[in-house]
C-alpha positions in Angstrom: -22.6 -5.8 -0.3 -21.8 -7.8 -3.5 -20.4 -10.2 -1.5 -20.4 -11.7 2.1 -18.2 -9.5 4.4 -16.5 -10.5 7.6 -16.0 -7.5 9.9 -15.4 -10.1 13.0 -12.0 -9.6 14.7 -10.4 -13.1 15.5 -11.0 -16.5 16.9 -11.9 -16.6 20.7 -8.7 -18.9 21.8 -5.2 -17.0 21.9 -2.5 -17.4 18.9 0.8 -18.2 20.3 3.9 -17.6 17.7 6.9 -19.9 18.8 10.3 -19.8 18.0 12.1 -18.0 14.9 13.7 -14.6 14.4 12.0 -11.7 15.5 12.3 -8.4 13.4 10.0 -6.1 15.2 11.2 -2.7 13.3 11.1 -1.0 16.7 13.8 1.7 16.5 17.0 0.5 18.1 15.5 -3.0 18.8 18.0 -6.1 17.5 16.4 -8.8 15.9 15.4 -11.3 18.6 16.0 -15.3 18.5 13.5 -17.7 19.5 10.7 -15.8 20.7 7.1 -16.4 21.7 4.5 -14.1 20.9 0.9 -14.2 22.3 -1.9 -12.7 20.4 -5.2 -12.0 22.1 -8.3 -10.7 20.4 -7.1 -8.2 17.7 -3.8 -7.3 19.5 -0.3 -8.5 20.7 -0.4 -9.5 24.5 3.0 -10.6 25.0 6.5 -10.8 23.5 9.4 -12.9 25.3 12.1 -15.2 24.9 10.3 -18.7 24.2 10.8 -21.0 27.6 9.3 -24.5 26.5 8.6 -25.0 30.1 6.2 -22.1 30.7 2.7 -23.0 30.7 0.4 -21.9 27.6 -3.0 -20.6 27.9 -5.6 -22.8 27.5 -6.9 -23.6 23.9 -4.1 -21.4 22.6 -3.4 -21.8 18.8 0.4 -22.6 18.3 2.0 -21.7 15.4 5.2 -23.2 14.8 7.7 -20.7 13.8 11.3 -22.2 13.9 13.4 -21.6 10.9 11.3 -18.3 10.1 11.4 -14.7 10.5 8.7 -13.2 12.2 7.9 -9.2 10.9 5.3 -6.8 10.8 2.9 -7.0 7.8 4.0 -5.0 5.1 2.4 -1.6 4.2 1.7 -0.9 0.6 1.3 3.0 0.8 0.0 3.4 -2.7 -2.2 1.3 -5.2 -5.2 0.9 -7.2 -6.2 -2.4 -6.3 -8.7 -3.1 -8.8 -6.3 -2.6 -11.7 -5.6 -6.2 -11.5 -8.0 -6.4 -14.2 -5.9 -4.3 -16.5 -2.8 -6.3 -15.7 -0.8 -6.6 -19.3 -3.4 -4.6 -20.9 -1.4 -1.8 -22.0 2.3 -2.4 -21.6 5.4 -0.6 -23.1 3.9 2.7 -24.0 4.5 6.4 -22.8 2.5 7.5 -19.8 0.3 10.0 -21.6 -0.6 7.7 -24.0 -1.0 4.6 -21.4 -3.4 6.7 -19.2 -5.6 8.9 -22.1 -5.8 6.5 -25.0 -5.5 3.0 -23.1 -6.2 3.2 -19.4 -8.6 5.6 -19.4 -11.1 4.1 -22.1 -10.8 0.6 -20.6 -11.8 2.2 -17.1 -14.7 4.1 -18.8 -15.9 0.7 -20.5 -15.5 -1.7 -17.9 -15.3 -0.4 -14.5 -18.8 -0.7 -12.5 -19.0 -1.9 -8.7 -18.9 -5.5 -9.7 -15.8 -5.3 -11.7 -14.2 -3.2 -9.2 -15.3 -5.3 -6.3 -13.6 -8.5 -8.2 -10.7 -6.8 -9.0 -9.9 -5.7 -5.5 -10.3 -9.1 -4.3 -8.2 -10.5 -6.6 -5.5 -7.6 -5.4 -6.2 -8.8 -1.8 -5.4 -12.6 -2.7 -2.1 -11.4 -4.2 -1.1 -8.9 -1.5 -1.9 -11.4 1.7 -0.1 -13.8 -0.5 3.1 -12.1 -0.7 2.8 -10.2 3.0 1.0 -7.4 2.8 -1.6 -6.5 5.5 -2.1 -2.8 4.7 -3.0 -1.0 1.7 -3.7 2.5 0.5 -5.9 2.5 -2.3 -7.0 5.4 -4.6 -9.9 4.7 -7.3 -13.2 4.8 -8.4 -16.3 2.6 -7.2 -14.6 2.7 -3.6 -17.8 1.1 -1.8 -17.1 -1.9 -3.6 -13.4 -1.7 -3.0 -13.9 -1.3 0.8 -16.2 -4.1 0.9 -13.6 -6.5 -0.9 -11.2 -5.4 1.4 -13.6 -6.0 4.4 -14.2 -9.3 3.3 -10.7 -10.0 2.8 -9.9 -9.2 6.2 -6.9 -6.5 5.1 -6.7 -3.4 6.8 -6.8 -0.4 4.1 -6.7 3.3 3.6 -9.7 3.5 0.9 -9.6 6.9 -1.0 -12.3 7.8 -3.4 -11.3 9.3 -6.9 -11.4 13.0 -7.7 -10.7 13.9 -11.0 -12.2 16.8 -13.0 -13.6 14.7 -15.9 -16.3 12.2 -16.1 -15.1 9.4 -13.8 -16.7 5.8 -13.3 -19.4 6.4 -10.9 -19.0 10.2 -10.9 -20.3 11.1 -14.6 -20.9 14.9 -13.6 -17.6 16.0 -12.3 -19.2 18.7 -10.8 -20.4 16.2 -8.0 -16.6 14.7 -7.6 -16.1 16.5 -4.2 -19.7 15.7 -3.1 -19.5 12.0 -3.8 -16.3 12.0 -2.0 -17.4 13.6 1.0 -20.6 11.4 1.1 -18.1 8.1 0.8 -16.1 9.4 3.5 -19.2 9.8 5.8 -20.4 6.3 5.0 -17.5 4.4 5.9 -15.9 6.6 8.5 -17.2 4.5 11.5 -17.6 1.3 10.0 -14.7 -0.6 10.7 -11.1 0.1 12.5 -9.5 -1.9 9.6 -11.3 0.0 7.1 -10.3 3.8 6.9 -11.8 6.3 4.0 -10.3 9.2 2.4 -9.9 11.3 -0.9 -7.4 10.7 -3.7 -7.2 13.9 -6.3 -5.6 12.2 -9.3 -3.1 15.0 -10.4 -2.5 18.7 -10.6 -3.2 18.3 -14.4 -6.6 16.7 -14.0 -7.9 18.5 -10.7 -8.5 22.3 -10.5 -7.4 24.6 -8.1 -11.0 24.9 -6.5 -10.8 20.8 -6.8 -7.7 20.4 -5.1 -8.8 23.1 -2.5 -12.1 21.5 -1.7 -10.5 18.0 -1.3 -8.2 19.4 1.4 -11.0 21.0 3.1 -13.0 17.9 3.2 -9.7 16.1 4.4 -8.9 18.5 7.3 -12.6 18.3 8.4 -12.4 14.6 8.9 -8.8 14.6 10.3 -7.9 12.4 7.3 -5.0 12.3 4.7 -5.4 13.7 1.0 -3.5 11.5 -1.5 -2.4 12.7 -4.6 0.2 11.8 -7.7 2.4 14.7 -7.7 5.6 15.2 -10.1 5.1 12.0 -11.9 6.9 13.2 -14.8 8.9 16.0 -16.7 5.9 16.9 -18.8 3.4 17.2 -15.7 5.8 19.3 -14.2 6.2 21.6 -17.1 2.6 21.9 -17.6 2.2 23.1 -14.3 4.8 25.5 -14.6 3.1 26.7 -18.0 -0.3 27.1 -16.0 0.7 28.6 -13.1 4.0 30.1 -13.1 5.2 27.8 -10.1 6.7 24.4 -9.9 4.2 21.8 -8.5 5.0 21.8 -4.9 5.3 25.6 -4.7 1.9 26.1 -6.3 0.2 23.5 -3.9 1.6 25.7 -1.1 0.3 28.7 -2.6 -3.1 27.2 -2.8 -3.1 26.0 0.7 -2.4 22.1 0.1 1.1 21.5 0.7 0.6 20.4 4.5 0.8 17.3 7.1 -2.4 16.0 5.5 -1.0 15.7 2.1 0.6 12.2 1.1 2.5 12.9 -2.6 3.0 9.6 -4.5 5.7 9.4 -7.0 7.4 12.7 -6.5 10.1 12.1 -9.2 10.8 15.4 -10.5 11.0 17.4 -7.2 13.7 19.8 -7.2 15.6 20.5 -3.9 13.7 23.8 -2.9 10.5 21.8 -3.5 11.7 18.9 -1.0 12.8 21.6 1.5 9.3 23.1 1.3 7.8 19.7 1.5 9.9 18.6 4.7 9.0 21.9 5.9 5.2 21.4 5.7 5.4 17.9 6.9 4.1 16.4 3.7 4.6 12.6 3.4 5.8 10.8 0.1 5.3 7.6 -1.2 8.0 6.2 -3.5 6.8 3.8 -6.4 9.9 2.8 -8.4 8.6 -0.3 -10.5 5.9 1.9 -12.0 8.1 5.1 -12.4 10.6 2.5 -14.2 8.1 1.2 -16.5 6.6 3.9 -17.7 9.9 5.5 -17.9 8.9 8.7 -15.6 12.4 8.6 -14.0 14.2 8.0 -10.5 13.0 9.7 -7.5 15.8 11.1 -5.5 14.6 9.1 -2.7 17.8 9.1 -0.5 17.9 12.6 -0.5 14.5 13.0 0.8 15.2 10.9 3.5 18.3 12.9 4.4 16.2 16.3 4.3 14.0 15.2 6.9 11.0 13.6 4.6 9.1 10.6 5.5 9.2 8.0 2.6 6.9 4.9 2.4 6.8 2.5 -0.4 4.2 1.2 -2.8 3.4 -0.6 -5.8 1.0 1.5 -7.7 -1.6 -0.4 -9.9 -1.3 -3.8 -11.7 -1.4 -1.9 -15.0 1.5 0.1 -14.7 3.8 -2.7 -12.4 2.6 -5.2 -13.0 2.4 -7.1 -9.5 1.7 -6.2 -6.0 5.0 -8.1 -4.4 6.4 -5.5 -1.9 9.1 -7.9 -1.4 10.0 -7.1 -5.2 9.3 -3.5 -4.6 11.9 -3.1 -1.9 14.8 -4.7 -3.9 14.1 -2.4 -6.6 13.8 0.5 -4.4 17.3 -0.2 -2.8 19.1 -0.7 -6.0 17.6 1.7 -8.1 18.9 4.5 -5.9 22.2 3.2 -6.0 22.8 3.1 -9.6 21.2 6.6 -9.7 23.4 7.9 -7.0 26.6 6.0 -7.9 26.8 5.0 -4.4 26.4 1.5 -3.0 25.8 2.7 0.9 22.6 4.5 0.0 19.2 2.8 0.4 20.7 0.2 2.9 18.3 -3.0 3.4 17.2 -2.0 7.0 16.0 1.5 5.6 14.1 -0.1 2.9 12.3 -2.6 5.0 11.2 0.5 7.3 9.8 2.3 4.2 7.6 -0.9 3.9 6.5 -1.6 7.5 7.0 1.5 10.1 7.6 4.4 8.0 4.6 3.1 5.7 2.3 3.0 8.8 3.3 6.4 9.9 2.7 8.0 6.3 -0.7 6.6 6.7 -1.1 8.0 10.2 -1.4 4.2 11.4 1.6 4.3 13.5 -0.3 3.8 16.7 -1.6 0.6 15.6 0.8 -1.1 13.1 4.2 -1.0 11.7 6.1 -2.6 14.6 5.7 -5.8 16.6 4.7 -4.2 20.0 2.8 -5.3 23.1 -0.6 -3.5 22.9 -0.4 -2.8 19.1 -2.5 -4.8 16.3 -1.5 -8.2 15.7 -0.6 -7.6 11.9 2.2 -10.2 11.4 3.7 -12.3 8.9 6.2 -15.3 9.0 9.1 -15.8 6.3 9.9 -19.4 5.3 13.8 -19.6 5.6 14.0 -23.1 4.6 14.7 -22.2 0.8 17.6 -22.4 -1.2 17.7 -18.8 -1.9 17.5 -17.6 1.5 20.4 -19.8 2.9 22.8 -18.8 4.6 21.4 -16.1 6.8 23.8 -13.6 8.2 21.8 -10.5 8.4 18.1 -10.8 8.0 17.3 -7.4 6.9 19.5 -8.0 3.7 18.2 -11.2 3.2 14.6 -9.9 3.3 15.2 -7.1 0.8 17.7 -8.7 -1.6 16.7 -12.4 -1.9 13.3 -13.1 -0.2 10.3 -12.6 -2.3 6.5 -12.5 -1.7 6.2 -16.5 -2.4 8.5 -17.0 1.0 5.5 -15.6 2.9 4.1 -18.8 5.0 1.8 -17.0 7.4 -0.2 -13.8 7.4 -2.1 -12.6 10.6 -4.1 -9.5 10.4 -6.0 -8.0 13.2 -5.2 -11.3 15.2 -6.9 -13.3 12.6 -5.1 -15.9 10.5 -5.8 -15.3 7.1 -3.1 -17.5 5.3 -1.1 -20.4 7.0 1.2 -22.5 5.6 0.4 -20.7 2.2 -3.2 -21.9 2.3 -5.9 -19.2 2.5 -8.3 -19.4 5.9 -11.0 -17.1 5.1 -11.8 -16.6 1.4 -12.3 -18.7 -1.5 -9.4 -17.8 -4.2 -10.3 -20.1 -7.0 -13.5 -18.4 -7.1 -12.1 -15.0 -7.2 -10.0 -15.7 -10.1 -12.6 -17.4 -11.9 -14.7 -14.3 -11.8 -11.9 -12.0 -12.9 -11.0 -14.5 -15.5 -14.6 -14.1 -17.0 -14.3 -10.3 -16.7 -11.1 -10.2 -18.5 -12.9 -12.0 -21.6 -15.0 -9.1 -21.6 -12.2 -6.7 -21.6 -10.3 -8.7 -24.5 -13.0 -8.4 -26.8 -13.9 -4.9 -26.7 -10.4 -3.1 -25.6 -7.4 -5.2 -27.5 -7.1 -4.7 -31.3 
C-alpha cells in the first residue's frame, strides 16, 4: 500500500441528523421538513419527523441540520480521477489532438503507481468537498486508485483500463485482458465500498476480440463494463468505415450491447441506436461539460430518457472538464438540453437531480445500497448549507440545488456511516499533504510536458 488505508466502517456511537429538509429521492416522496435521521453502523436505522421530547440513544453524535437540505450523496458515474494531475495541461484543442498528442504522451511519461495514487487522492478531496460520495472510475494503475479511494473513505466502482496500445502499467497490449481479470480477482472481495471492473477505452482503440473478451470477463463476475461510445462524429464515421455499421449496432452484432454495458458520452447516437440500446438495457452516462469543452457535441439526453434509457451523470476527467463538481454538472446538463431542444421544459431540475443520485446508483448497479435515503440503506448522506445569499429564498429545493447551488455549499458528508467532512473540515485525511504531493508531481510534469 502507498499510504495508510482505512477500511473501517464507522464510529461505534450512533449519528443523529436533526432538523432540515429531507430530499430522500424516493420516487413520489415529497420533501420532508424537520426530520430526525438515525445512522447506526454503516446504515440508516430510522427516519422520522423530529420530536425534541423523544429520547436520544446514549452516546449519540448529534448533527444540527437546521437551515439545511439533507439528501443522498451524489454519484459521479464516470471519471478518470487521477487526471487531476493534468488539470489545465492541454486546454482548447480538438479531441483527437488532445488525446493522441497531449494526454496519451503525458500519461506515458508521468503515470505510475505513486502519481496515480496521489492524483486520485486529490480527486477524492475535491469530490467529497463538493458532495460526491460514489464515483465510477476508469483508468490505469488502478490498484493505486482503489487504495486511494479506500484511504479517503469513498464508495467507488474502480475499472481497469483496457486498450490495444501499450498502456501505463500494461506495456504489452496482448496482456490487457489478463491484467484486467487479475485486477478484478484481487479487489472483488476487498470491501463493500470498493467494487472492481473493466473499462474499454473506445471502439477505435479496442479490437473486436478485446471488446468480446472484456464483456465475457464482466459477465463472468457479474460486473459492468464501461466504455466511451459515440463521443465524436469522427469516431462514428471511423467505426462505420471499418465495420459497415454504426457503433451501437456494431456492439450488438459482436454481443457487447447488453445490460452489463455502461456507455459513456453517447453524443452521436441516432434514433435507431437509442431504441436498440434501450431494448438491450444498456445504461448511459452523460458528461455534458467535457463534451462541450472538447466540442464533441450535445447528447440527446431528454430523447434518451423518453425512450426508456437509464441515464446517469458524470464529470469525466479533470483534463477535459476541469473540475469534479457534480452540482455544476447538473446545472449544465439541464440548461444544455434546453438550448439544443429549444424547450425550456426538458430536463427539469428534479430529473437532473435523479441522474446524479438514484439513477446514478442504478446505472452502476448499486441501487440496493445507495441513491436514496431509506431505512436499511447505506448511510451516504450530504448536508447542504442554506444560509448562503445565493440560496435565499427557498421555494423549490430541487430547483435551488440544480440552478443555484454549487459544491462549496456542501457542509457535511457522511459515507458508509462515517463522517468524512463536518462544517467543511475533513475529519479523516490530511488535505494539505495531498495537495503538496500533487503540486510536487505537477512541477515534474511542467518541466517535461509543456513547451
